[in-house]
LOKOL-954766 format. One record per residue (C-alpha): residue in three letters; x, y, z. Coordinates in steps of 0.2 Angstrom, whole numbers, plus 5000, padded with zeros to 4 digits. Example, Ala and Ser with C-alpha at 12.3 -4.5 7.8 and 13.67 -1.06 7.14 Angstrom:
<rotis>
Ala506249785039;Ser506849955036;
</rotis>
This chain:
<rotis>
Unk502449435093;Unk503049585081;Unk502649755083;Unk502949895069;Unk502450075068;Unk501050025056;Unk500249935069;Unk500450065081;Unk499650185068;Unk498250075067;Unk497850055086;Unk498050255090;Unk496750275073;Unk495350185082;Unk494850125063;Unk494049955066;Unk495349835057;Unk496149655063;Unk498149615063;Unk498149435052;Unk499849345055;Unk500549215042;Unk501749105036;Unk502849235024;Unk502549195008;Unk503449184991;Unk502449284979;Unk500849394980;Unk499749244976;Unk500249154990;Unk500249285001;Unk498249314999;Unk497949144999;Unk498849145018;Unk497949305022;Unk496349215019;Unk495949345004;Unk495749374985;Unk497249434977;Unk496249594971;Unk495949634989;Unk497749654995;Unk498349814992;Unk500149854986;Unk501049994992;Unk502250074978;Unk503550204983;Unk503450324967;Unk504950454964;Unk504250624955;Unk506050704956;Unk507450704968;Unk506950714986;Unk504950704982;Unk504050534983;Unk502250474984;Unk501550324989;Unk500250234976;Unk499150104983;Unk498749944970;Unk497649814970;Unk498649654969;Unk497949594952;Unk498449764944;Unk499949874940;Unk500250034939;Unk499750124922;Unk501150244919;Unk500350364906;Unk498750384919;Unk499750414934;Unk500750544925;Unk499250624919;Unk498550624935;Unk499950704943;Unk500250824931;Unk501950764927;Unk503050704914;Unk504250574921;Unk503950454936;Unk504850294942;Unk504650184956;Unk506050214970;Unk507350094972;Unk507449994986;Unk508650104998;Unk507650264993;Unk506050174997;Unk506750115015;Unk507350285017;Unk505650365014;Unk504650245022;Unk505650145036;Unk505049975028;Unk505949855016;Unk505249814999;Unk503849675000;Unk503049755018;Unk503049935013;Unk501350005020;Unk500650195020;Unk500350175037;Unk501450225053;Unk502850315040;Unk503950425047;Unk503450585036;Unk501950625027;Unk501950575009;Unk500350604995;Unk499650454992;Unk498650404978;Unk497450264978;Unk496850154963;Unk494750184964;Unk494349984965;Unk495149984984;Unk493550084988;Unk492549924980;Unk493049804995;Unk492349795012;Unk493949715017;Unk495549745009;Unk497349695015;Unk498949795017;Unk500749755024;Unk500849785042;Unk502749835040;Unk503649665044;Unk503449495035;Unk502149395039;Unk500949535046;Unk499449625036;Unk498049725042;Unk496349695036;Unk495349845036;Unk493849925025;Unk494449995007;Unk493650155011;Unk494350175029;Unk496250135021;Unk495950285010;Unk495250405023;Unk496650375035;Unk498050395023;Unk497050545016;Unk497250454998;Unk496750554982;Unk495550424973;Unk495950404953;Unk496050284939;Unk497950234940;Unk498050054936;Unk497949914923;Unk497549724924;Unk499349644929;
</rotis>
């Protein structure tokens, strides 16, 4: 059984959750199906670069994408970009596709789209292919210390 820093962090948190293991999927829609959850309940963790060495995480519902003008306004900046694969791995310790806000090696600011709070259960990557963590949206926001904002648009 695969263990990851995300699973260890969740176990140590005391927050109610369940670990879901599934066959890795070719896309997010299929991953949602295999996790037994709706696409909008899957939470993608995006690593965003503000400036050299300055990163944050944005939690995005699976059926939505970042609305860059809204996110820039929310952060009070004029320029943002997605971190490349190498930077995302260096910052989080996770490969693209399994990045999670849980168990990362350094504290990063987190912005969560407000829609995450609408769900009693969301699914976030568990840090390895075929591993997910299901928990209440409000609990995910609380344990990551996320700022709630309107930062996405339909995907």
